[in-house]
C-alpha positions, 0 to 999 in steps of 0.5 A: 772512865774505869780504872782497869787491870790491863793484862797482856791479852787485854794489851794486844786487845788494845793494840789492835784497836788501835791500829784503827781507832775509829773503824767498829770490829767484832769479837772474832776479827778482833781476836785474830788480829791481836793472836788471843783464842776467841773465848779470850776476848770476848771478856776483855771487851765486855770490861773495856766497854763497862769501863767506857773505853768501847762502845758497841751495837749490834748488827742489824742483818737478816740472819737467815740470808746472810747465813751467820748471826749477828754480830756484834760491833765495837770501836773505842770511845775518846776516852779509850783512845786516850787510855789505850795510848797511855796503857801502850805508851806505860807499858812500853816505858816499863823495864819489867813485862815488855810485851814481846810484839 
């Protein structure tokens, strides 16, 4: 499990992922739930996946029949659930830099 700098946007994404840790989510869905711009979410997801906190898979659809591009779905790994809970607990107990959610 990698070590990441946990910025406010990253913590917001972790919070969204922890709402239902076993559910696969795609980027735009997570961006909306976390209150982030879509362009912000993808570097965060790549970093979390690189650290071993997320796994991903590409959706298998006929893009012409669906009328949209394939989505990449992300889900927290067991290590990711542990790391996300620890990160959010550390932030909540910190006197400095509390997230306003």
